[in-house]
N, C-alpha and C positions, 0 to 999 in steps of 0.2 A: 501843495505839499506833501512830500513823501513820507509815509509813515513807515516807521522803523520798527523792527522786533529783533529781539536777542535770541541768538541760537548758539548751540555748543557743538564745536567741532573738535576732533582729537588731532594733535599736530606733535610732532616730536618735541621732547624735553627743551631741546636747546631753542626752539622757535618759541615756545611758549615763555622761557625766560626772557627771551630778546623782546617780545611782546610786551611783557609786564615792566621791563626795563626801559621802554620806548616812552618818549613824551607824549602827551594828549594829541598835540597836532601830528605826531608820527602815526601814532594808533588810529586816528580818524582817516588818514591817507590809506593806511593799510586796509582798514575796513572797506573804504571806498572801492579800492583795486579789488579785493576778494569779492566783493558783491557785483562788480563789474564782470569779472571772470564767471563767476556762477552764472549770472543772466546770460551771458553769451552761451556758455554751455548749455543751459536749459532750452534756449531759443533755437541753437543750432540742431539739438536733437529732435526739438518739435517740428522745425522744418523739413528735416530728414526723414522723420516718420510720413509726413503728409506727402513727400515726394514720392515715397515707397508705396503708398496707398494709391496715390494716383496712377503710379506706374503699374502696379497690380490690376487697378481698374482698367486702364487702357488695354493691357494684354488680356484680360477676361472679354473686354467688348470686341476686339480684334478676333479672338477666337470665335466668339459666338456668331459674329457676322460672317466669318470664314466658313462655319458650319451650316450656314443658310438662315441664322436668326434675323428677322426683319423687325423694323417698328411695329409692324401690324401685329405679327406673332408676339412680340414681347408685351405689347398693350393688351391682346386677347389672354396672354397667361396671366397678367397682372390684375385684371379684371375678372377673372375666373370665378371669384367667389360670389358675384353679383347675379 
């Protein structure tokens, strides 16, 4: 079962009035739609951030290899503290 929490958002007065005048069933449907839109928005932003990070890491790796960094050199650099 999904746990629900109440949040407060600001909307234009007309929207607030229409929501207050809606039936319980209409309000529930609106809540589901708003939750789906928000979930999609947050999921999309997270995916985009992950894709940008991967792209940046790939570019850095490619540039390092182009400049002569090998696995052996990287391993040596990472184990330098030992």
